VOGU-3710 file (C-alpha; in Angstrom, 3 decimals, decimal comma):
1> mavtdtatgr> -1,387/243,981/163,821  0,465/241,966/166,467  -0,196/239,549/169,296  1,316/239,495/172,767  2,948/236,368/174,128  1,483/236,021/177,618  4,509/234,029/178,777  7,156/236,575/177,746  5,171/239,763/177,182  6,804/240,274/173,788
11> rtpdryptri> 4,810/241,598/170,856  4,927/239,559/167,645  3,886/241,249/164,397  1,353/239,465/162,206  2,855/239,270/158,715  0,169/236,839/157,563  -3,245/238,189/158,612  -6,086/235,738/158,021  -9,726/235,232/159,046  -10,176/238,931/159,799
21> adrpllidra> -11,261/240,450/156,444  -14,368/239,978/154,353  -12,431/238,895/151,269  -9,426/236,630/150,663  -5,964/237,992/149,952  -2,837/236,503/148,371  0,290/237,514/150,313  3,829/236,975/149,029  5,878/234,935/151,439  8,708/236,802/153,164
31> epavwsndpg> 10,804/233,875/154,436  12,787/231,191/152,594  11,708/227,540/152,579  15,293/226,362/153,147  17,232/228,043/155,937  20,606/226,336/155,633  23,063/224,931/153,123  24,696/222,705/155,726  25,658/219,219/154,483  23,473/216,343/155,536
41> llsaddlash> 21,237/213,581/154,240  19,682/215,981/151,739  21,837/216,920/148,768  22,247/220,412/147,380  19,827/219,440/144,596  17,308/218,241/147,185  17,480/221,554/149,017  17,160/223,494/145,778  14,065/221,467/144,874  12,545/222,119/148,284
51> qrdgfitvpq> 13,199/225,837/147,948  11,652/225,886/144,465  8,727/223,457/144,825  8,126/223,387/148,569  8,587/219,632/148,864  10,926/216,739/148,202  10,442/212,982/148,195  12,595/210,274/149,744  11,921/207,075/147,760  12,876/204,582/150,487
61> lltpdevtly> 13,122/206,141/153,935  12,098/202,927/155,715  13,260/199,383/155,074  10,665/196,676/154,297  11,121/195,267/157,812  10,446/198,711/159,301  7,329/199,091/157,185  6,076/195,792/158,619  6,926/196,925/162,168  5,182/200,287/161,928
71> saeldrlatn> 2,201/198,879/160,055  1,652/196,444/162,911  1,936/199,325/165,365  -0,725/201,303/163,484  -3,007/198,269/163,492  -2,471/197,866/167,232  -3,395/201,481/167,915  -6,433/201,452/165,622  -7,897/198,401/167,346  -7,089/199,419/170,919
81> agvkaderti> -10,304/200,363/172,745  -8,479/202,793/175,028  -6,870/204,601/172,099  -10,159/204,808/170,206  -11,836/206,380/173,246  -8,991/208,877/173,745  -9,679/212,527/172,865  -6,624/212,429/170,625  -8,350/209,975/168,279  -10,551/211,261/165,446
91> vektsqqvrs> -13,028/208,933/163,753  -14,678/209,176/160,344  -18,040/210,948/160,286  -19,925/208,113/158,627  -18,068/204,837/159,198  -16,770/205,654/162,696  -13,479/204,073/161,669  -10,333/205,676/163,058  -9,284/208,598/160,838  -6,335/210,029/162,804
101> vfevhklsda> -4,571/209,598/166,121  -2,745/212,706/167,355  0,294/212,934/169,618  1,058/209,395/168,586  4,714/209,675/169,620  3,466/209,794/173,223  1,301/206,720/172,716  3,903/204,594/170,953  7,558/204,120/171,855  8,196/202,812/168,346
111> vaklvaderv> 6,861/205,996/166,739  8,757/208,155/169,245  12,016/206,512/168,164  11,178/207,073/164,513  10,399/210,770/165,102  13,821/211,290/166,708  15,639/209,182/164,096  18,296/211,148/162,227  16,742/210,078/158,907  13,646/212,022/159,948
121> agrarqilgs> 14,608/214,774/162,417  17,993/215,294/160,759  16,406/216,187/157,449  14,114/218,673/159,210  17,073/220,337/160,949  18,868/220,624/157,634  15,906/222,347/155,968  15,069/224,643/158,888  18,673/225,524/159,749  18,227/225,110/163,504
131> dvyvhqtrin> 17,347/222,716/166,246  13,760/221,538/166,000  10,981/220,413/168,287  7,863/218,383/167,550  4,859/220,613/166,872  2,509/217,754/166,027  2,449/214,041/165,275  -0,355/211,885/164,055  -1,120/208,727/162,169  -3,597/208,983/159,315
141> ykpgfggggf> -5,697/206,038/158,234  -7,506/206,101/154,917  -9,169/202,686/154,726  -10,471/201,281/151,475  -14,118/201,885/150,593  -14,608/204,890/152,816  -11,478/206,802/153,785  -12,422/210,475/153,711  -10,377/213,114/151,911  -8,654/216,258/153,156
151> ywhsdfetwh> -9,745/219,427/151,358  -7,195/221,871/149,946  -5,459/223,842/152,683  -2,204/225,310/153,926  -1,220/223,860/157,287  0,527/227,104/158,195  -2,701/229,068/157,831  -4,232/226,971/160,617  -1,091/226,803/162,745  -0,708/230,584/162,477
161> aedgmpspra> -4,341/231,445/163,109  -5,161/228,877/165,787  -1,830/227,833/167,348  0,150/231,082/167,153  3,008/229,966/164,872  4,645/233,267/163,795  6,158/232,282/160,442  6,201/229,288/158,072  9,549/228,010/159,369  8,192/224,495/159,853
171> vsisislten> 8,328/221,316/157,799  6,175/218,195/157,743  7,138/214,662/156,792  4,587/212,101/155,665  5,939/208,553/155,878  3,920/206,062/153,851  3,176/202,627/155,252  1,093/201,548/152,258  1,573/202,082/148,570  0,283/205,439/147,359
181> fahngclmim> -1,553/205,186/144,071  -3,095/208,010/142,092  -6,480/206,401/142,803  -6,410/205,701/146,578  -6,322/209,207/147,958  -2,655/210,096/147,560  -1,237/213,431/148,662  -1,642/216,218/146,092  0,491/219,380/146,191  0,600/222,520/144,068
191> pgshrtfvsc> 4,385/222,873/143,503  5,563/226,399/144,287  2,367/227,335/146,116  4,364/227,654/149,351  5,564/231,051/148,109  2,050/232,515/148,458  0,003/232,748/151,643  -3,758/232,604/151,105  -5,537/234,738/153,681  -8,897/233,093/154,380
201> vgetpadhyk> -12,313/234,478/155,205  -14,365/233,459/158,233  -13,925/234,115/161,927  -12,638/231,214/164,045  -15,375/229,884/166,366  -14,420/228,716/169,851  -13,574/224,999/170,063  -14,339/224,426/166,386  -11,190/222,270/166,094  -13,177/219,262/167,339
211> eslreqeigt> -15,135/219,189/164,114  -12,438/220,571/161,801  -10,206/217,565/162,477  -12,871/215,419/160,815  -13,737/217,832/158,029  -12,074/221,232/157,802  -14,324/224,144/156,898  -12,765/227,134/158,704  -9,435/228,201/157,191  -10,049/226,639/153,797
221> pdreslttla> -9,132/228,747/150,760  -11,746/230,171/148,437  -12,186/228,663/144,980  -10,843/231,692/143,127  -7,571/231,645/145,089  -7,224/227,887/144,597  -7,811/228,268/140,863  -5,209/231,042/140,683  -2,617/228,853/142,408  -3,484/225,752/140,385
231> dahgiqmltg> -3,285/227,684/137,104  0,108/229,093/138,126  1,659/225,932/139,550  -0,296/222,868/138,489  -1,076/219,910/140,724  1,281/217,022/141,390  0,060/213,667/142,698  2,640/212,086/144,994  2,626/208,348/144,516  5,170/205,873/145,802
241> aagsatlfds> 5,873/202,599/147,521  5,405/201,796/151,176  8,383/203,178/153,088  8,706/206,283/150,937  8,315/209,752/152,431  7,549/213,325/151,435  8,869/216,382/153,253  6,843/219,502/152,544  6,815/223,107/153,606  4,172/224,234/156,083
251> ncmhgsgsni> 2,648/226,668/153,583  2,243/224,244/150,667  -1,276/224,112/149,281  -2,154/220,444/149,489  -5,001/218,003/149,942  -6,131/214,483/149,116  -9,216/212,846/147,717  -11,370/210,216/149,379  -10,502/206,551/148,947  -13,208/204,499/147,256
261> tpyprsnifv> -10,781/201,776/146,151  -10,121/198,494/148,011  -6,566/199,669/148,748  -5,978/201,400/152,100  -3,578/204,282/152,532  -1,960/205,032/155,885  0,946/207,185/156,973  2,853/208,575/159,940  2,837/212,371/159,895  5,322/214,493/161,855
271> vfnsventlv> 5,588/218,292/162,006  8,883/219,857/163,044  9,064/223,526/163,983  12,217/225,583/164,411  13,130/226,473/167,996  13,498/230,017/166,616  9,809/230,029/165,592  8,076/228,983/168,808  4,378/229,613/169,316  2,835/232,769/170,749
281> epfsapsprp> -0,841/233,484/171,317  -3,124/232,589/168,371  -3,278/235,286/165,715  -6,916/234,639/164,746  -8,586/232,442/167,353  -10,014/233,044/170,834  -7,664/230,515/172,473  -4,962/228,003/171,514  -5,913/224,505/170,455  -5,055/221,654/172,844
291> tyigardftp> -1,371/220,816/173,116  -1,868/217,368/171,593  -2,645/219,235/168,341  -0,175/222,135/168,682  2,573/221,433/171,211  3,771/224,146/173,582  6,732/222,207/174,884  9,548/223,669/172,774  12,298/221,336/174,026  14,643/220,586/171,087
301> lpr> 14,966/216,999/169,971  18,391/215,669/171,004  20,947/215,315/168,258
//
């Protein structure tokens, strides 16, 4: 099966079919997770870990002063009436507190500078072996006593099905602005799960993204597949201080629990895609999601 790019007319084969069969399927990944051995901020051991596990951590990406700066910026955005009313802002189902703000690098000059910072974009270029562009940015708030969780999922499954990303040649970075404890909804990853694509069941309804950004139901793996991956790879809870960061492959199986503690958890989340992996038409959706969720401006970030 293949899709046609309406802009170029080229046909792109679908190596990762999903949401088209009546039963799930585990597909071995064809592409590497690390596309270059070029020197950079990541060491050879870092790159080997990313290739093996699908993620790496940076213990102190931001300085304490930067954590204070960006935390204040997140507070400003969360309390801004115009931002809360914007379609790019997602609120919690029950509390109506801000859950996520998408395309945040276009709402905040401070975040835009951080996205382009060599400490951030440079690491993505090193992993992906090419120039990169921003596929998605968002800030995630998980307030104490009510921050909702994110169910197990592979980002690539959604980006492939609904945005038209051909292959998992993309990397995300989650930059923590609060301490991540095991008990306040920290990121959980199945190490090595990026080597297996879980084809999901369930046709993609039109415009369902509006609800899925609050609570994803379409494109979530079945329990048997999740158990198979967890039994094979285990589950790692990624804790760390404010200012730490995790880079993880687009096909990592990951999620996070809800936060019923008094301790909030917030982060800046940036997705970099290779300029050699630009989007085509969605592989398993009637139309692409809005560009504030999956960008279609493929301009490389300047070096």
